[in-house]
C-alpha positions in Angstrom: 123.4 94.2 96.1 120.2 95.0 94.7 119.2 93.6 91.4 117.2 95.2 88.6 113.9 93.8 89.5 114.5 94.9 93.2 115.2 98.8 92.0 112.0 98.7 89.5 110.1 97.6 92.6 111.8 100.4 95.0 110.7 102.7 92.1 107.2 101.7 92.2 107.6 102.3 96.2 108.9 105.8 95.3 105.9 106.5 93.0 103.2 105.5 95.9 105.2 107.9 98.4 104.9 110.7 95.7 101.4 109.9 95.4 100.5 110.0 99.0 102.4 113.1 99.4 100.2 114.9 97.1 97.2 114.0 99.1 99.1 115.6 102.4 100.8 112.4 103.9 104.5 111.7 104.9 106.0 110.1 101.6 106.1 106.5 102.3 104.9 103.6 100.0 105.1 99.5 100.2 104.9 96.7 98.1 104.4 93.1 98.7 105.6 90.5 96.3 105.1 86.7 95.8 108.3 84.6 96.3 107.7 84.5 92.3 107.8 88.3 91.8 104.2 88.9 91.3 102.5 92.0 93.3 100.3 91.0 96.2 99.3 94.1 97.9 100.2 98.1 97.8 100.2 100.6 100.4 101.0 103.8 101.4 101.2 106.1 104.3 97.8 107.2 105.6 98.5 109.4 108.9 97.2 112.7 107.6 93.8 112.4 109.7 95.8 111.7 113.0 96.3 107.9 113.3 100.3 107.7 113.6 100.1 104.1 113.2 98.7 103.9 109.6 102.2 103.3 107.7 102.4 101.0 104.7 104.4 98.5 106.3 101.7 97.8 108.8 99.1 97.7 106.0 101.3 94.9 104.6 101.6 92.9 107.5 97.7 93.0 108.1 97.0 92.2 104.5 99.4 89.3 104.4 98.2 87.8 107.8 94.6 87.7 106.9 95.4 86.6 103.2 98.3 84.5 103.1 99.4 81.1 104.8 102.6 81.2 106.6 104.8 79.3 104.0 103.6 82.3 101.3 104.5 85.1 103.9 107.6 83.7 104.5 108.5 83.4 100.8 107.2 87.0 100.1 109.3 90.1 100.0 108.5 93.4 101.4 109.5 96.7 99.2 109.3 99.9 101.0 110.7 103.6 100.5 111.9 104.0 103.7 113.4 101.3 106.1 110.7 100.2 108.5 110.3 101.9 111.8 110.3 99.9 115.2 106.7 99.5 115.0 106.5 98.3 111.3 109.7 95.9 111.9 107.7 94.4 114.7 104.5 93.7 112.7 106.6 92.3 109.7 108.2 89.8 112.6 104.9 88.9 114.1 103.3 88.6 110.7 106.3 86.2 109.6 106.9 87.9 106.3 110.2 87.1 104.6 112.9 89.5 102.9 112.6 93.1 103.2 114.2 95.5 100.6 114.0 99.4 101.3 115.2 102.6 99.3 116.3 105.0 102.1 117.4 103.9 105.3 116.5 105.0 108.8 120.1 106.5 109.3 119.6 108.6 106.2 116.3 109.9 107.6 117.5 110.9 110.8 120.4 112.7 109.1 118.0 114.8 106.9 115.8 115.6 109.9 119.0 117.0 111.9 120.4 118.4 108.7 117.1 120.5 108.5 116.6 121.3 112.1 113.3 119.0 112.6 113.4 117.4 116.2 113.3 113.9 116.6 110.2 111.8 116.8 108.8 110.2 119.8 109.9 106.6 118.6 113.6 106.1 118.1 115.0 105.2 114.6 116.3 101.8 114.9 117.7 99.4 112.1 115.3 96.7 111.1 117.9 94.0 112.6 117.5 95.9 115.8 114.2 94.8 116.4 113.5 91.5 114.5 116.0 88.3 113.4 116.0 86.2 111.0 114.9 88.1 108.0 117.2 89.0 105.2 117.3 92.8 104.7 118.7 94.6 101.9 119.1 98.1 101.4 119.5 101.1 100.8 119.2 102.1 97.4 121.8 104.8 96.7 120.0 105.2 92.9 117.0 106.8 94.8 118.4 108.7 97.8 118.2 112.1 96.2 114.8 111.5 95.1 113.3 110.2 98.5 115.3 113.2 100.1 113.5 115.4 97.8 110.0 114.2 98.6 111.0 114.2 102.4 112.0 117.9 102.2 108.8 118.7 100.3 106.8 117.1 103.0 108.5 119.2 105.8 108.5 122.3 103.6 112.1 122.9 103.5 113.3 125.6 101.3 114.9 124.1 98.5 
């Protein structure tokens, strides 16, 4: 069950996703929060120039690894508009970050792509728990599904 604070942070992730979509990137955004609930870092997708590894969750893991102690990383929470891909899940695990909260799941994203006739990508969509263990994972947030689906539809230029 997601709290009101979780939903507020996820809404900010959706705002970041909307902002990066306006810049031509796939719509994904993430926040890193302290254990006490303060925002430490924000990131959004930056893959439009050809580097497919510039996901916001990777940037969060890199920032945290450089700027936080191991204890603070474990106490932190990552909020994200979409469930981590396997690359981002691994980065999260290697960085030793804490809880993950996501608005839409990899399964939802995969279903939307299938519905729209978009071929599967090169990386299999795995649940976070299939890549890393020992991390609390919460999501999806049904309250945000329609909005995230609409952002993805717009990115892929699927007629309404």
